[in-house]
N, C-alpha and C positions, 0 to 999 in steps of 0.2 A: 024228531033224532037225525042228526048228519053220519051219513057212512063213514065207515072206518076209510083212514087215507095213510097215505104212506109219508115219511117225512124227505121230503126230496131235497130240502136243503142239505141235509145232513148225509145222503147218500151221493150226492153229487160230491160234494166235498171228500169226503173218504174214497170214491173211487178216481177222483183227480189226482188225489196221493199216490194211488198204486197205480196212475197209468204214468206218471211224471217218472217212479222208480223203474216201472217197465220200458219207458223208454232210455232213461239211462243206462240199463242193463246192455238191451240192444246193441246202443252204439258202442258199447263195448267191446263187442264183435263185430261191427263193422267200418271202426274209426279206429286206428292203431294208436294216434297222438290224444286221443281223448281218455281222459281222468275220472270217473265217475265219484265225485265225493261224495259219501251218505251220509257223510255225521255233518255234512255244511251249513244245514239249518236248523239243526237238535237243540233246542233249547235249553235242554241239561247239560248238553255239553259247552253250552253259552254260559250257563251258571257257574260252570264248574270253572271256567276259564275267566268269568270273572274274579271268582275267589281268589283263585291262584294271583291273578293280576294283582291283585290290592294285597295280598301277601307278598309276593316275591318280586314284585314289578317287573314282570316279565310275561309274553304269552308264547306258547309255544308253536310249532308249524299246526299244529293239530286243530287250534285253537283262532277263530275269526271273530272278526267285527261282526259278522253275520248271525253267527251261532250267541254271542252275548247279547246283541241288540233285540233277538227272536227270544233268550230267556228275559229279557227287561219285560218285552210283551206281555211273555205269558203270564209274569209275576203281576203284573197290571191289569192285565184280563182277569185273573184268580180273586182279587182286590175289588176291583169294579165290577164286574160280571159274574164271572162264574169260571169255572175248572173247563175251557171250554177245548184247549187243547187234547185235553184225552177222549174228548168226547165227537172231536170233528176232523182232528188231524194225525194223532199219534198212530203209527201203522199196527205197532205188536199190541194195542187194544183194538184196531179195528178187526185184526185176524185171529184175534183170542175170542172176539164176540162171534165172528162166525164159525169158530171152531165151536162154542159151544152149542151152535145149533144142531150140531153131528150129536151132543150128547143130550139135547133134550129131544131130537129124533129117537133114539135109542133108550130115551130113559131113564139115562145114567148121571144125568148134572144135578148135582145136588148144591144149595145155597147154603153156604154155613151160618152159624147163627149161636148166638150165647158166647161160652167162655170161651171156645175154640176158636171161633170170629174174630173174639178180642185179642186174643192171645197171640196170635200167626201175623198181628198185625204190627210186631215189633221186629219182626224181619226186614222190612223198607226201610225202617229209621235205624236198623243197625246197616244193612248194606249201604246207606246213604251217608253215613258214618266215615263209615270205609272209604267208600268211593272218595269224598272230599278230602280225606287224608292223606291216601295216597295220589290224588292228584295234586294236591299243592306240594307234597313234600319230593315229586318229583318233575313238575310242569310238562307233566304229559295226562291226557285223559285217560284215567284209570277205567273209566264206565267200558271203553275201548275193548278190554280185554276179557268182556265177561259178557257185552250187552248181547242177547240175541237178535234184534234186528240187524246190528252191524254183522256179527257174523255170519249171518245168513246172507245180506245182500253182497258182502265182499267174498264170497265162498272162503271165510275164516281168512280172513288176510293176514300179514303180518305181525298187524296190532293184536290181533285175539288171540288168547293163552286157549289152545285148545279143549283141556280139561275144563275149564272154566266154562267156557263158552255149549261143549254139548252138555253141562249140567244144565246152566239155565235155559236151555233151548229145548233139551227134554220135559224138565217141567212145566217150563211156558204153554207146550202145546199138551202134553198130558193132563196137567192141571186144568186148561180150562177148556178141556172136553167134559170131565168130569166133576169139577169143582168151579162154579161160576166166577168168571173172573178172578183166576185166581193169582196171574202176573200181577191186573190190577192194584187189587186189593193187599196184597199181602208181601209183594215181592218188589214190585216197582220203585226206583228210589226217589224218581222224579213224582210219584203219586205223594211220597212223603212230603215233599219239597212244596207242591200245591197245596197240600194240606197247612202244611205251617204257614205257610202264604195267606190262608186261610184265616187263621188265627193270628193276623196281623198286629196286635195288641199283644200279645205274649212275644212274636219276635224284636217288633220295635224295642219292646220294654229292654229283652235281653240285651240288644243291641248298643241303647243307652248308657245301660250301667255298665258295658264293656270298656264305651269310649272314656266314661267318666272315670274309672279306673286307671285307663289309660293315659287320660290327664292327669291324673293327682302323680305319675311318677311311677305307677306298679308296675312290674314289667310280667305280662299275663300273656300266657301264649293263645293263639286263637283257637286255639284245640277245646279250651273249655265253652265258650260261648258257641261252638259246635257242639258239641257235648248238650249245651243246656238246652238248646232249640231243638235238638233230637229227642231228648228225653220228656221235656214239656211236650213237645207236639205229641209223642206217643200218649202221653197218659191225657192229654185233653182229647186225643181222638178215640181211645177206647174208655174212657171213663163217661165220655159225654153221645160219643157217636152223632153229634151235631154240631153244625159250623156257630161260630160266635159272633155275632154283629155283622162280619162280612161272609161271601159277597153281598151285596145290596138286592140281587134280584134272585129272585125264589119261584119255584113252582106254587101255585097256590092252587085250592081245591075247593068248592063252593061246596057246602053242607045242604044246602036247600035244592039244587036241582042233583046233588049226584045221586045216581041211583042204586048204589053199592054192587055195579056190575063186577066189579075189580080186572075189568082189560087193562086200565092203565097197569094194574101191578104185574099181570101178564106180560106185561110189551116194555118193563124196565130193565136194560138191560145189567144193570147193576143189582137187579133183584129188591128194591127198596116197597114196601108195600105203601104204595102213594094212596090208596084208599084210607089209610088209617089217619093220615093228616091232613089239615088245615093251609098249613107251610109247609113247606118241603122243607127242612133245613137239615134233612141227614148227610153226612159228612161225605159220603159217597156220592152226591147228586151231584154229575158232571152239566147238568142242563144242556142234556141230548134235545130234548124237547120231544121224545117218542111216545110219552104221555100224551102230549097235548093232541098229536094224531089218534090215538088210539082210542080216546074220549066219545062215545057217540053222541053224546048231549051238548052241545054248544054253549058255550061261555062257563063252562063247569070248571074245568082244568085250562090253568091261564098263566102268566108269568105277572105278577105283581096285580092279580088279578084285571089284568087287562090283557086284550089278544095283541101277543106281540111274538107269533110264531116264527119273526123274521129275525128278531132281537137276535138269539143265538150265533146263527151263521154271519150274519150281519157285521156282529161285533167280531168276529173270529178273520174274518177276511180283512177288518181294517186294522187290526192288530198285525197281522200278517204283513199288511203292507207299510203300518208305521215300520214294524223293526226293519224293514228292508231297507226303506227310506231314511232312518238314521245309520244303517251301516253305510249306506252309499254316500252319506254326506257326512260321518264321523269316523274318523281312523284314530285307534288307540296304538299305543308305542308297543311294538313286541317287546324292546326291552327298554327299559328305565333305570341306568346305572348312574349311581353319582360315589365317587372316590374322596370330593375335595370337601376341605372342612365345613363347616357353616360361613364363617367369614369370608373363604376366599369365595364360597358359590354366590355370597352376596354382591360381588364384583365382577364377577364372571361374565367372559364376555360368550355369545352364541355363535355358531356360525352352522349354516344349513347348507346340506348337499344333497341334491335331486338327481336322481336317474341314475345312482348305482344299483345296476340290476344283480350285480354279487351280493347282495345282501336281499336275499329272497326269503329266508326262514329265521327259526328260532337260533339254530346252527349255526347257520351265518352272522347275525346280528352279534351273538356272543362271540363268537370270533372275531366279527370286525372291531368290538368292544376291547377285547384282548391286545389286539394291535395299537388300538389308541393309549391303553393306558400305560403302554411303555415309553409313551412318547410324553418328553418333559413339557408340564405347562397346562396337560389335559386334565380336567378335575371330571367329566364325565359323559355319558353318550344316552341320546335317545335315538333307538331306531326305529322306521315303521317300513315293515316288509311292505305293503301291498301297493304304495308308490315310491318304492325304494328310497327314501330319503332317511336323514339322519342330521341330527343335531349334537354338534360337538359344543360342551363346556369348557372353556378353555381360560388361563390367565393370561389378559392380556401385556402384561410385563413379562412375559416368558417367550410366548409365541402367539403370532399373528397369523393372518387369514391363511395366504400365500404359504407359511410353513405348516399349517395344516392339510393343506393340498396337497404340498409334498409328503408328508407323512400317509395320506389316504392311496396316494398313487402306488400303484406295484409297478416298478420297471420290468420289462421283459426282453429276451432276448430267445429268437424260436429259430431252431433250423428245420427248413421245408424239407429240403432235397440236399442230399450228400453230394457237392460237386466229383465230377469223376477227377483225376489226376491232372490233365491238362486243359481242364476249363477253364473258362473267359470269366473273373470275379471282379464286378465294378460294385461302387457304392453309391448312394445320393442320397445326401439331406433333405428330410420335408418337415413341414410342423403339421399337424391334424387337427382339426376340430373335430371335438364329439367322440372323440377316443379318448376313455378314462380307466372305466374300472375294467376288472378281470375278463368279464363278458364280450365286452369290446376288442380286447385284444383277440378273444377265442374267434371273434367272428372275423376279423381281421386276417386270420390265422385260415381259417377257409376258404375267404375270399381267394387269399396268395396263393394256398397251394393248389389251387386249380389251373394257375397260369403258369407254362411252360416257360420257364427262363428266370423264376425266382427263387433263388437258393434259401433265402433267410432274412429278419429283422430283429433291428433294436428298438427298443423306446426306454425312452425316459422322461421325467418331467417339464415340463414347459407349459407355458399358455402360449399360444394350444402346446397340446402335447410334442415331442420332436424324435420323431423315427429315423432309422437309418435303414434302406432297404438295399439286400445283396443281390445282384438280376445279374444276368448273361448280356453283355452291350450287342451279342450276335443276336440277339432273338427278340428282344425288347428297348425300343424306346424309352427315355425318362416322359414322354408325354402319354405312352400306352400306361406307362405304370401308375400314371396321374388318375387315368381314365379307369383303371382297373380301381382303384383304392376309391374312388367315387361312384363308385357302383350304386344303384338305388338297390338292390337286393342280392340276397346269396344264398343258393341252395346247395343243402349238404345232406348227407346221409347222416343214421343215425342206428341205434338196434331196432326201433321203433320203425324204421320208413325214413322217407326223404322229408326235412324240414326248410320252409322257406322263409329267411328273415329278413325284413325290410331294414336296409342302412340310411345314415344320414352323414357319413364319414366326408369333409371336405379338406382338401387340400390350400391352407392357408398360405404357403410359402415351400417354393421349391427351389434347391439347390442346382441348376441343370448341370455343375461340373461333375464329368464323370474320374471317380478315384479308383484306382487299381488296385484289386486287395490279392495278396498272395494267398492260394489255397492253407496253408498250414496257419497263417494269421487268421483266417476266417474260419476254420474249423476250431481252433483255442478259443475264439471269443463268442461262438456260439455255444461250446459244449457246456453242460450246467451238471458240476458234479454233485454227488451224492454222500452224505458221509451219516452213518448211524452205528453209532456205540453204545453195545449192551453188554450184558454180563458182568457190571464193576469195572467196566474198563479201565478207568480212572486211579485204580486202585494199584495198577501195576506200572513198574518203572520199564523205560525203553530196551532196558538190558534184559527184560522177563519176559520179553515179545520178539515172534518173528512175523513178516511179512510176506503173504504169499501172492504174487502179483500174475494173473492171467489174462490175455488178449479177451476183449469186450467188445465187440463191434456194435452190438444192441444197446450197446451205453449211449451211442449215438443218435437213437431211433428214440424222439418224445412220445412215441405210443407206447413204449414200454415202464416208460418211469415209474407209471403209477403201480410196476408189477415188481418194484426193488425193495419195496417195503417186506413185499412175501418171502424173497429170495432172502432179505438179512434174518427176517425171522425163522426161517428153514433153518439158517445157519446157527442162528443163538441159540438152537436145543439142544446146541453141544457147548456145553459149559466153557470148554476151551478156548471158543472162539468169542472174541469181544468187540470185534467192530468190523463193519462192511463199507466201503467205501467205492466210488470210481472215480477214474480221474484220467487226463489225457497228456500223454510225451509228445512220441512218435506216430501214436495211436493209441484208441481206448482201451484203457484197464479195467480190472475190478483186482481189487486190494482186499484181502481178508487178513485181518490181526488176528493170532492166535498165542496162546502162552506155551514155551519151549518145552518141547517132551511131552506135553500133553495129549499131542496129535500129529500124526505125520500128514506132508503135504498131499502124498495120495488118499489119504480119506478124508481129506477137506475136497481134491477131485471129485471122488467119487460122490461125493454129497451135492455139487453142482451138477455134477450129470444125472443123477435123479430124474425118474420121470415126472413125479408126486413130490410138491410141495408140502411138507408138513410143519404146522404154525400151533400157537397157542395164542387162544383170545385171552383179552385182560382177566375175565373172570373164572381164566383156567380151563376152559372147554377146548378141547381140540379141533382144528381145521386142517382140511388141506384143499389142494389144487395142483392142475396140470401145470408141471415145468414149461414156461414157453420159452423158455431161454434158451441158447445152442452155445454151448464150450466145445471148440474143434480143436483147438492147441492147447495142449499141458501149459501151463505157467511153471514160474522159477523163484524162489524164495530171496529176497531182497539182499537180504543180510549176507548170500551165500555167491556173490556176483563175482 
């Protein structure tokens, strides 16, 4: 007889996962710029993301190729080898297994059997259905709202619904102490998924029937096949408690050499009675291999009647590496939208543009597509956020590639410093390579505002992009400005500390001629007006409205521009006020449009002077924030001049 050994393959992999998580948490406290994505490699998130992508042609920010291909690797692993993720990698499974040992120590943990065991298994299929349904409907990972793992490691982050996570976390921890692997057996939606893939003939049959019905022209919602595999998975699991054909690798027991010591039963994390099987085809078997090491008799408990203790861990590592390699080499579009008809798409041209750093997530990709949809001749958009690349489908008879580039480009005018009354202002024109998207403009802004003597700049489309730099000729030469623009990097401050960004701007052409500019002309060119109507502004005639104008120096400062929407929302709480705008004449002003006789200018002035701005979110929830604006001089009603 051989001495009992430990399953070091499994212990090392499980410990490695927790060491990685510990590193991520520790780095959060020592690196202010680090973002810990605790769901980055979650295979369940990947399966949800893939389902959402197939239905919606889009991937939300929280959905990545890493997750998707890890999900595919998990599915392949279940069919080809076994439920390896559950036994070797899943942090919830590992943690609840460790918690269960506390219950064993105090002899309070029980293994549910019979009708209770079978009935409770419906919970994970119900949770699976709900999770997929809401994920596809919202294009966001619904599992983040309740996932006990995600809640614990993010400290109940903003994606977590507190009451949901508290319930699942409490049930998971307490349940694991008193009931063997309570989360894994009865609640885990990924456990339901792995069992569905273990019944792969059933899953394939439902999918084939659904595709055939779609091919015949029937409009059948994806919800029906989801419901079918959930119901059939539950029925197959509870009526059989056995796998069906797959996976091909199973624990086997030699009845000839077995001594019925039942050490394998005691060692099984899932509570399977190994000693009662010749071939362990129980649905809960994760092929963890602990029973292989518990058996004191050589060549008695094996994998498919052979000594293959290395197989589960090796297969797990191989599948992880496969998933990571696929994710590195294959990029799925974050959005894949078409609004052209079939005939138009057959003759459509395809224009690709890389390096668009402002296409960085689902929201920005949707915003980009919305912008392109307004361009005549554009038929569709694919966006790849990982590589910041877009593909634009267009009608060559209506627009060419130059027109598409012009449509993509966002012109800018940026005031960096407000010149004093007697300041010298000159302008030079340049053409700058590698300056195209809004992030490039932002980096150029950070670079130029650190240089004493540059007042502002404008950009407009060109190949290369055309720019006008406004500067003080007493402080800077044109050659110095060129050298500043071609700096290899820029360091600037953010809320999380300093950031250094590499740059590759290149001045392709520069007009050395200095063009003097009057201060008032410069201010007017740089001023970006803000205009927001609300409260049914359009239903009123000019005769029904009056305009209260008040000096507003902060309207010149781009730092405050994003705060204008809160000021406008604050004013909109009074239904008498119907529009807020900023303008520049002899100086910057705020203009508030209001219905005559329903509110006075003194009441408007008091609203502007309040220390706190109050506003309403779209869902009806009220919000508030500090009023950062300083109105020092009362205004006047324009119609009473």
